[in-house]
N, C-alpha and C positions, 0 to 999 in steps of 0.2 A: 476277183480270183487272183490267187497269188503267183508269184513268179517263182519259176526254178533258177536258182542260181549255177553259173559256172563253178564257183568255188565249192557249193554241195557237191556238185556231180564229182570232182576232181577230188573231195575229201573222200567220199566214198570209195573212191577207186584206189585211195593212197595204201589201202589194206592191203593191197597186190603187194608192195615192196616190203612191208611188216614180216622179217624172217621171226618165226617161232624157236625155241630151244636152242636158240644162236649159242650157248654154251656147251651144247653137248655135239658127240658125234651124231650126223645125221646121213643117211645112205642118200637123200634125197631132201631137198630143200622143203620146208613147211612155213606156209604165211599165214598171217593171220584173217585175211578174207577167206581162206577153203575153211578154216576151223570155223568161222560164223557161220558160212553156209551149213556144214555141218550139224553146228550146233542148232540152227533155226529147223532143220530137217526132223529132228530128233524132238525137239519142243512141239513141231507140228503134231509128230504122233502121240505124245504125253498129252498135248492137249484134246485131240480126239477123243482118247482114252479114259480121261479123267474129263469129260462134260458129256458122257453118254444120257445121263439123266436130267439134264438141264432142258429149258426151256429153248426154242429157237434163238430168243434174242439173248439170253443168259451166255449161250455156246457163242454168240456173234460177239459178245462184250469180253469175252475170256480170250477170244484169239485174237482180238484188235489189241488188248491188253499186251498179250504176249509177243506179236509183232514189234507195238512201238517200245517195250521196254527192252527186247531185243537189240532194237536200232538204236535206242538209248544208251546201251551198254558198250555197243560196238564204236558208236562217236567218241564217247567218255575214252575208251581204250587207243582211239586214234591219235587223241592228245596226248595222252600220259604213256606215249609208246617208249619212251626212254628207260621207264620204272619198271625195274624188276619185280615180276609178281609177288617173291618173297618180302621185298621192300614195300610192295603196294601194301600188302595186306597188313603188315606191322602198321603203316600209315592208317589204314580204316580201324585197326584197334584203339586209335586214339581220335576222340570225338574231335578235338580242337585243331589235330593235324589234317584229318579227313575233311575239313569245312574249310580251311584254306585251300586246301588242294582242289575240291570242287569249285569255289567262287574264282577259283582261278582259272581251271577247265572252263567253267561257263561264259568266263570272260573271254577266252579265246575263240570258243563256237558262236558266240553270237552274230558276229560280222560274216562269219562265212555261211552258216545255214539261212541267213534271209528268215522268210515267214513261209513254209509250204503250204499251211493253213493257219486260220486265225488264232488256234490255241495248241499248235505243235510247241512253241516254245515254252510256253506256260507249262506244259505237260511234260515237255523233257524237265526244265529247271525244277519244275518240284517234284517228279522221281527222284533226281539225284541231290535235292536237299532233305529228303525222307529216307535214313538209312534203316527203316524198317522191309526187311525182306523175307516175310513170313506169310504172306497173301500166296494163293493159289498158282497165280501167272508166276509169279517171283522164283517159285520152288520148282517150278516147271522149269523155268531158265537155268536156274541153279542144277539140278539134274541133267541138263541138256549140255551146258557147260563142261560140267565134270566128265560126261562121257564122251565127248567130242575132244577134250584136252587128253582124258586117258586113252581112247582109242590113239591119239598119235603118238604120245609116250609109249603106248606097246609096240608100234612100230620101230622105234629107235633104241629101245629098251635093250634089245640081243647085241647092239653095239655098244654099249655103255658098262659092261659087265665091269669094268676096272674103276669105273667111278663110284666114289663111297656113297653117293646120294641116289643112285639109281634105284635100289629095291625100296628105299622110303618114299621115294617120289612115286612110284607106281604104286604102293599100298595106298599113298594119301588118297587117291583118286576113289579106290573101292571103299574106302571108310567113309568118305563122302557120301556115294553112292550108297552106301549100307546105312544112312541115315535118312535116306528119302524113298526105302521100299516102302512106304506105304501108298507112294504114286504109282497108279496103276500102270503098269508096263516098266517099270524100272528093273524089277526083277527079272522081266525076262529079256530085257537088254545084258544086264551084267553077267547073267547065267553062272551065279556061284563064282563071281570076280574073274571069268575067263572071255575076254573082250574078242578073242580070237577063236571061239570052241569048233572043236570038231565036228558037233552035231549043234549048229545054233538053232533058235527058237525063227521062228517067222520074224519077230521085230528085228534081233539080232541081225538077222542075215540081211533084212534089209538094210539096218543102219550100216552095216560092214558093205554093201554093193555101192551105199551113196558115197561115204568115206572115201573108197578107192576112185572117186572121179577126181578127187586133188593130184593123183597122179597122171591123168591123162590130160596133157598141154593142149592149148588151142594154137590152131595156125603152125603144126607140128614142122611144116616145111620151112617156114618161114622165120629167121632170128629177129628175134624182138626183146625189149628189155622194158617191164618186166614181162616174164614168160608166164602169162596167167594161164589158170587151168580153167575145165570146163565147172569143175564144183564152184570155183571164183566166182566165175562170169556167170552162174546161176543166181548166186547171192546179188551179186551188183544188179541184173535186169530186175529181182525183186525189189530190193531199194529203189530203184529207179520207179518201178511200177507202181510202187506205193507213194512217193513223193510226187509223181504225178496225178495221181489218183486224188489225192488230198487238194492238190492246187486246182483241180478241174470241179472239186465239190461234191464227187463220189460218194454215194451212201456206204455206210459200214460194210456191208456185205461185198460190195463191189471193190472196195479199197483190200478186206482180207482175200478173195479172190483172186484180182491182181497180184496179191503179194506171193501166194503160194502157186500161182500160176507161173511165174515169172520163176520161181524158187525149183521148180520142177520140168521148166519147159525143155531144157536138154537132156533129162534122164534118159532117153531113148539112145544117148551116145554111150551109155553104159556098153550098148550091144554094137555099134554102129562105128566108134570113135568119130572125132569130129572132121566134117568134111567141110574143106573152105568153098566159098559159094561158086565161084569161078568153076570147080570140078563137077559140082551138082550140075551146073547149067552146060556142061560140055557134052554131055549125053541125053536125050532128049527122055529117054526112059526110065534114067537113073532115080530122080525123085521117086515116082511110082515104085519101082523096086525096094526104094529104100525103105520106104514107108511099109509096105508089105512085109518086109523082113522084120522090121520093129513092133510091128503089130505082134507076129508070131514069137517073137522074143520075149516080148514084155508079158505076155501071157504064159510063158512057160517058166521065165525066172522072177518076174515080179508078181505080176496078179495072183498067178496061180497058188504058189506058195503063202502069200498072204493071207487070200481064203481059205487054204486049207488050214491055216492058223488059228481063224476065227475072225479074222480083221476084214469083213466083207464093207465096212465104212470106211475104212483107210483106202482100200480098192475102188471104192464108188468115186470118192473125191479127189483119187488120182486120176481116174479116168476123166471126171469131167474137167479137170485143170490141164490134161493132155488134149480135150478135144476128140475123145474115142466114144462118141454116141451116135447113134443112127440119124444120119443127116448132117453131120458133122464133119468137115473135111480136115482139119488141123487145128492146133491150140490157136492159132492166131484168127478164128471166128469169132463175133461176137454171140454169146449166148446166153438164156435166161432158161428159168423153168415156167412153163406156165402152169394152169391152176390144176391139172392134174398130173403134175409132177414131169412131162414130158420135156426135155430138152429140145429148144428150138434155135435156131439160127436166126440174127436180125442181120440185115444185108450190109450194115455198116457202122462206123462210131456213130455219127449222127445220130441213127435211128436208136440204138443202144442208149445213148446220153439224151437223147429226149424223151423216149417212151420205156425204158428198161432200169432208169436210175433208183429202183425201191427195193429193197431189203428183201423184202417177199418173193421177189423175182429169181434169188441168187444170180445176179448179172454178173457175168464175165467179160472184160474187154478182149479183144483179138487184136486189132489195129494198134492201141495203145501197147501192148505187150511186144507185137513188132516193132515199133517205132523205139523202146527201152533196149530192144535187143539188140538192134541197129545203132542205136546211142553207145551201147556198152562196147561194142566193136569198134566204132567211132575213135572212142577214147582211148581204148586199147591201143589201136593202131598209130593216133596221133601224140599218144606219149612217147611210145618208140622212136618216132619221127623225129620228136624234139628232142630226145636224147643223143641223134646222132647215130641211131640203128634204122637203117630203113631197106626197102625193097621194093620191086614192082607190085607184089601183092597188096602192102599195106599203102601205098600211094592210090591203087585201084581204090581199094575199100574206102580210102578217106574222099577223093575224089568222086564216088558213086553215092555215098551218104550225105555229104554235104549237098550236091545237087539235087536229090531227093528231098533233102527236107528245105532247101532254100526258100521255096514257096509254100510250104506247108505248114497248115494247122492242126490240130487237136480241139474243136470248137475254138473256147476264146484262147487256148493256148499255141503260142506262135513259135512252131519248129524252127522257122528260120531266124529268130531270135536268138535264141538258144545256141544253134549252131554258129552264127555269125560272131559270138563270144570268143570262139576258140581261132578265129582268123590271125 
């Protein structure tokens, strides 16, 4: 088993500090981690839409390549944060300059990442040393990147009419997406170059709704630095869940399911907003009331429109990730599919790890996902307190999660060891 390093957890979180479009007038701050979350949500949709005729094993291979290459790009971006995109693109045009930059980035990343599994570093370094980006997973990620960035720019575009670059920047995203319309789903997303259409397609509407989660701040009544969004938190949990899965030797299907379950686990907060744990616990019936409302609104605003648009497969996977099957109580249940295709809950992490770690069972962790959710909350709170911005809510969260983790393990992975690094 490989270890999870504090340095990796903190590096993943550091995208919460990285402002985007920092030389433009912005009505709201836009951060790198939010853009990465939006990008991977769009990449998930495009991956499913472009693999409908694939075998189960080939679908799984494509999904894992999209996830890992998305993470590889994010980690690279975190190291090159001070290089503006136009300058970065110029560097990429020169093979010698790009090679020198990449070797420097890899040198910076190596001691931070550790080894989530035996081959992670080799896959990451091989990906960045190979400049060919014409494969299907690469083109999916390119389309998702241009969509998420273009969506952001269309938010700030009306505030930058005085900027001589305004129109050319906006057009650059649609031009790049136009070159990728052979990918199933891209035309539906851009709808004739209208990121915010008055009559959106089912895909365009869902992508827009997910993008809006970047405006929803977590711990809304609690001063913090940085003020993480629901969207960014979802990506953080997804990344942690993937690294934990690698470290535990999870099968490919379990790794993929855990990443996407993390990426969508707070999707219902589109409808209810973020409610901190003390408030949820203050009224006995509140959790069940929230759950009933979430289910009703998910059907009306998410599942219904996607199904009406012919995207039943997206709906089926979202339901599975969110724990919305018969006999399943939440997204934090361990689940598999039996030989008849029925979803079954397993009683614990140990049961899933011992008896469900097979691709054919479509396994998804619940306890591991909850641990990563709590770990992300811990790092959000811990980072703020370390900067000098504190409150009783933050201290309560730190103490509660530290106490819960201190003597816990997920199989061979010691949560106590991980949390002790933050003392």
